C-alpha positions in Angstrom: 91.5 117.5 109.6 93.1 114.1 110.4 93.8 111.8 107.5 94.8 108.1 107.4 96.0 106.3 104.3 95.0 102.6 104.6 97.8 100.7 102.7 101.6 101.3 102.5 102.3 100.3 98.9 104.0 102.6 96.5 100.9 104.7 95.7 99.5 104.7 99.3 102.9 105.8 100.7 103.1 108.5 98.0 99.6 109.8 98.7 100.4 109.9 102.5 103.4 112.0 101.6 101.4 114.3 99.5 98.8 114.8 102.1 101.5 115.6 104.7 103.2 118.0 102.3 99.7 119.7 101.9 99.7 120.4 105.6 97.3 117.6 106.7 98.0 115.5 109.8 98.4 112.1 108.2 98.9 108.5 109.4 99.9 105.6 107.1 98.6 102.2 108.0 100.8 99.2 106.8 99.6 95.6 107.1 103.0 94.4 108.2 104.2 95.6 111.6 107.9 95.5 110.4 107.1 97.9 107.5 105.4 100.3 109.9 108.5 100.2 112.2 110.8 100.8 109.3 108.9 103.9 108.3 108.8 105.3 111.8 112.6 104.7 112.4 114.3 105.1 109.1 111.6 107.2 107.2 111.9 104.9 104.2 109.6 102.3 102.6 112.3 100.1 101.3 109.8 97.5 100.0 107.9 99.8 97.6 109.7 103.3 97.4 113.4 102.6 98.0 115.7 105.7 98.1 112.6 108.0 98.7 113.0 109.7 102.1 109.7 110.3 103.9 109.0 113.3 106.2 110.1 112.6 109.8 106.7 113.5 111.1 104.8 111.1 108.9 103.9 108.2 111.2 102.9 104.7 110.4 101.1 102.0 112.3 100.0 98.4 111.8 97.1 98.8 114.2 93.7 99.3 112.4 92.0 100.8 115.5 94.9 103.2 116.1 95.0 104.3 112.5 91.3 105.0 112.1 90.8 106.5 115.5 89.3 110.1 115.0 90.2 110.0 111.2 88.2 112.6 109.3 89.5 111.3 105.9 90.2 107.7 105.1 92.1 107.0 102.0 91.6 103.4 100.8 94.7 102.3 99.1 94.2 98.5 99.0 94.1 96.7 95.5 90.7 96.5 94.0 90.2 92.6 94.4 90.9 92.7 98.2 89.2 96.0 99.0 85.9 94.5 100.2 87.7 92.3 102.6 89.7 95.1 103.9 86.8 97.4 104.3 85.0 94.5 106.2 88.0 94.5 108.7 88.0 98.4 109.0 84.4 99.1 109.0 83.8 99.2 112.7 86.5 101.7 113.3 85.4 104.2 110.6 83.7 107.1 111.9 80.1 107.8 110.5 81.0 111.3 109.3 84.3 110.3 107.7 85.0 110.9 103.9 86.4 107.8 102.1 88.5 108.3 99.0 89.4 105.3 96.8 92.8 105.0 95.1 92.0 101.6 93.6 91.5 101.1 90.0 89.6 98.2 88.9 86.2 96.3 88.7 85.4 93.7 91.4 85.5 90.3 89.9 82.5 88.6 91.5 80.1 91.6 91.5 81.4 93.7 88.5 81.0 96.7 90.8 83.2 99.9 90.7 85.4 100.6 93.8 83.2 103.5 94.9 80.3 101.1 94.7 82.1 98.4 96.8 82.9 101.1 99.4 79.3 102.2 99.6 78.0 98.7 99.9 80.4 97.6 102.6 80.4 100.8 104.7 76.8 101.9 104.0 78.1 105.5 103.6 76.1 107.8 101.3 77.6 108.8 97.9 78.5 112.2 99.1 80.9 110.9 101.6 82.8 108.7 98.9 85.3 110.1 96.4 87.9 108.6 93.9 91.3 110.0 93.1 92.7 109.0 89.7 94.7 110.4 86.9 98.3 110.1 85.3 99.9 109.5 88.7 102.9 107.3 88.6 103.9 106.9 92.3 107.7 107.4 92.1 107.6 110.6 90.1 105.1 112.2 92.5 107.0 110.9 95.6 110.0 112.8 94.0 107.9 115.9 93.8 107.7 116.0 90.1 104.8 118.1 88.9 101.6 116.2 88.3 97.8 116.5 88.1 95.0 114.3 89.4 91.2 114.3 89.4 89.2 114.0 92.6 85.6 112.9 91.7 82.6 112.9 94.0 78.9 113.2 93.3 79.0 116.1 95.7 80.8 119.0 94.1 81.3 120.9 97.3 82.9 117.8 98.8 85.2 117.4 95.8 86.3 121.0 96.2 87.2 120.4 99.9 89.2 117.5 99.0 90.9 119.4 96.2 92.3 121.9 98.7 93.2 119.0 101.1 95.4 117.2 98.6 96.9 120.3 96.8 100.6 120.9 97.0 103.1 122.9 95.0 103.8 119.9 92.8 100.5 118.0 92.9 97.5 119.8 91.4 94.0 118.2 91.8 91.0 119.0 89.5 87.4 118.2 90.5 84.7 116.1 88.7 81.3 114.8 89.6 81.5 112.1 87.0 82.6 109.3 89.3 81.5 106.6 86.8 83.7 108.0 83.9 86.7 108.5 86.2 86.5 104.9 87.6 86.1 103.2 84.3 88.9 105.2 82.7 91.2 104.2 85.7 90.2 100.6 85.4 90.5 100.0 81.6 93.8 101.8 81.3 95.5 99.0 83.2 94.4 96.5 80.6 95.3 98.7 77.7 98.8 99.2 79.3 99.2 95.5 79.4 98.4 95.4 75.7 101.0 98.0 75.0 103.5 96.1 77.0 102.7 93.0 75.2 103.3 94.6 71.8 106.6 96.1 73.0 107.8 92.7 74.3 107.0 91.2 70.8 109.1 94.0 69.3 106.4 96.2 67.6 107.1 99.7 67.2 105.4 103.1 67.8 102.8 102.8 65.2 101.4 99.7 67.0 101.5 101.5 70.4 99.8 104.6 69.1 97.1 102.4 67.6 96.6 100.5 70.8 96.4 103.6 72.9 94.0 105.3 70.6 91.7 102.3 70.1 91.9 101.6 73.8 90.6 105.0 74.5 87.7 104.4 72.1 87.0 101.1 74.0 87.0 103.0 77.3 84.7 105.6 76.1 82.2 103.1 74.6 81.9 101.4 78.0 82.0 104.5 80.2 79.3 106.2 78.1 77.3 102.9 78.1 77.4 103.2 81.9 76.2 106.7 81.9 79.5 108.6 82.1 80.3 111.8 80.2 82.6 111.7 77.1 84.6 114.7 78.2 85.7 113.0 81.3 87.5 110.5 79.2 89.2 113.2 77.2 90.9 114.6 80.3 93.2 113.4 83.1 91.1 110.5 84.2 91.0 109.2 80.7 93.5 109.9 78.1 96.0 111.4 80.7 96.0 108.2 82.8 96.1 106.1 79.6 99.1 107.7 78.1 101.1 107.7 81.4 100.4 104.1 82.1 100.9 102.9 78.5 104.1 104.8 77.9 106.2 104.6 81.1 108.6 101.9 82.2 107.5 102.7 85.7 104.2 101.3 84.9 103.7 97.8 86.5 101.0 96.9 84.0 103.1 97.9 81.0 106.3 96.1 82.3 104.2 93.0 83.2 102.8 93.0 79.5 106.3 93.3 78.1 107.4 90.1 80.0 104.5 88.2 78.5 105.2 89.6 75.1 108.8 88.3 75.4 107.4 84.9 75.9 107.2 84.5 79.6 104.3 82.7 81.1 101.9 84.4 83.6 103.8 82.6 86.5 107.2 83.6 85.2 106.2 87.3 84.8 104.7 87.3 88.3 107.9 86.0 89.8 110.0 88.5 87.9 107.6 91.2 89.3 108.4 90.2 92.9 105.4 87.9 93.2 102.9 90.7 92.4 100.3 90.3 89.6 99.6 93.5 87.6 96.2 94.9 88.3 95.3 94.6 84.6 95.7 90.9 84.6 92.8 90.5 87.1 90.7 93.4 85.7 90.6 92.3 82.2 88.2 89.6 83.0 85.9 91.6 85.1 85.8 94.5 82.5 85.2 92.0 79.8 82.2 90.7 81.8 80.9 94.2 82.6 81.2 95.1 78.8 79.3 92.0 77.8 76.5 92.6 80.4 76.0 96.0 78.9 76.3 95.0 75.2 79.6 97.0 74.7 82.4 95.6 72.4 85.8 95.7 73.9 88.1 93.8 71.6 91.4 94.9 73.1 90.3 93.9 76.5 89.0 90.5 75.2 92.4 89.9 73.5 94.3 90.6 76.8 92.0 88.4 78.6 92.5 85.5 76.1 96.3 85.9 76.2 96.5 86.1 80.1 93.8 83.4 81.0 93.1 81.2 77.9 96.5 80.7 76.4 96.2 82.6 73.3 99.4 83.3 71.4 100.1 87.0 70.7 100.3 86.4 67.0 96.7 85.0 67.2 95.5 87.9 69.1 96.8 90.4 66.6 95.4 88.3 63.8 92.0 88.3 65.5 92.1 92.1 66.0 93.2 92.9 62.4 90.6 90.4 61.0 87.7 92.2 62.6 85.2 93.6 60.2 86.2 97.0 58.5 84.3 100.1 59.6 84.7 103.7 59.8 86.5 105.2 62.9 
C-alpha cells in the first residue's frame, strides 16, 4: 500500500510519521514548497513540530499530482472549513479505488455536513471507501511515540479492520467502529467544549467548574449525536469521552489554550495573534454545531454560550449567569 497525507500541519505530519513507523510507504503533501523542502532536507517540520525528528525516508512534496499519483490511501488533514476547497483541487488526481481517511474535526459552516459527508459529496466516493480517524490524539505526544489509542470508523467493518492494521504501531493502537456519525460528532463538539474549559480557566475558575463543563459537555454531545442516529456507547469511548478529556485538560490543546486567552480578557483578534495567526477549530465549529443542533431540535447550551462569547460579544460572566439560570431539572 502507498499512502499520502494531504496536509503538513502538526497532526498531518504526525499521522504521516505513524504510517511510516507502521511500515507503510508514505508521502507527506505540504501546501508550501519551502516546508516540503525543509522536511526533505532537515527531516524537521519547524513550523508545526519543532524539535521532532522525522524519519529520513519520509518524503514530502508540494505537488498535488506527484503526491496523489498511485496512492491507495489518501489521508485528508486539511482543516474542516477548507476541506471542500482542497478536495476540489485534489479530486482529479485521486484514484477511483483509493480509500480516503478524514482527520478533520468539525461541521461545515454552509452545509452543516460532517467531514465524511463532504468527502463523499465532492469525490463521489461510496461510504465504504471513506473513513475517519479520531480520538484522544494530541499530535506532539504521539510524534514523541508516547502510547495512545484512536478510533478508525467506517461503515464497512472489514475496511475499518484493514485500516486498523495499516495504522497500528507499538505506540499507536487503533480500535474500529462502524458508527461514523457518533465518532464525527464527538470529534467536532469536543473542540467547542475545550474552548469553554479554556475560557473558565482563563477567568480563574477551578477544577469543579472544569469537571462540570466536561460532564455537561459530554451530555450535550450525546444528545446531538443520538439525535442524528449515533450510538450512545460510541460517545462513552475514545471518540467521545476520551477525546473530550484530552482536549479539555491539556495545555497542548489549541482550543483550550485559545479559550484561556479569551477568558483572560483578550479579544478574538488578540487571541488569534497570540496563536500565531491561527483560529482554534472550535471558534468556527461552535456556530455550525449550534445551527445543526437547532435544525434537529437539540439543546446545546454550552455550545450556544461559546458561540455568543466568540461571535456576539457576550461577557463570560453573562454566559455563566445564563447557564446557571437555566431551569432546574434532573440530570
